[in-house]
C-alpha positions, 0 to 999 in steps of 0.5 A, spaced: 552 129 883 554 134 878 562 133 880 561 126 878 558 127 872 564 132 870 569 126 872 565 121 868 565 125 862 572 128 862 570 135 860 570 140 865 565 146 863 568 153 862 565 157 868 567 151 873 574 151 869 575 158 870 573 158 878 579 153 879 584 156 875 584 151 869 587 153 862 585 150 856 587 151 849 585 157 845 579 156 840 582 156 833 578 160 828 576 157 821 581 158 816 578 162 810 578 159 803 585 161 799 588 162 806 594 159 809 595 151 809 593 145 805 595 144 798 599 150 798 604 149 803 605 142 800 607 145 793 612 150 797 616 145 800 623 145 796 625 138 793 632 136 795 636 132 790 638 125 792 645 127 793 644 132 798 639 127 802 645 122 802 650 127 805 647 131 810 643 130 816 637 135 816 634 137 822 640 136 826 642 144 826 639 147 833 642 154 832 639 160 828 645 161 824 649 155 821 647 149 817 646 142 818 652 137 819 655 133 813 655 125 814 662 123 815 665 116 813 664 110 819 671 111 821 670 118 823 665 116 829 667 112 835 666 105 836 661 105 842 656 109 837 655 102 833 653 098 839 647 103 841 642 099 838 645 092 840 639 088 843 641 086 851 639 080 854 632 081 858 632 079 866 629 072 864 634 070 859 639 072 864 636 068 870 636 062 865 644 063 865 649 061 870 651 068 873 658 065 874 659 064 867 656 071 865 660 076 862 662 082 866 657 087 862 651 082 862 652 081 870 652 088 871 645 089 867 643 082 871 644 086 878 641 092 875 635 089 873 634 085 880 635 091 884 629 094 880 624 088 880 
């Protein structure tokens, strides 16, 4: 009965969790007033100029040393990059069309989607 109540509530008591070896999150201590966090952190964030925002990809640098990459003109990027977000037809749309007249890429997609069904 107790196990049913635990499963229903979704909360496992600490002693039961320790006997099963289940780990949980650490309990955070209450922050002191005037300590870290809150509005003080918001005031410390640097303000970036519009020119810098439009020429740099922020957060793309994964190395400790180095800087964020600069944006390049569209001609410097590969052609396939611009087609990644194009909408591709769904299975229902492909079924409505004649499979003999489908372009090769749509036909490949149609066969792939049929296999997953």
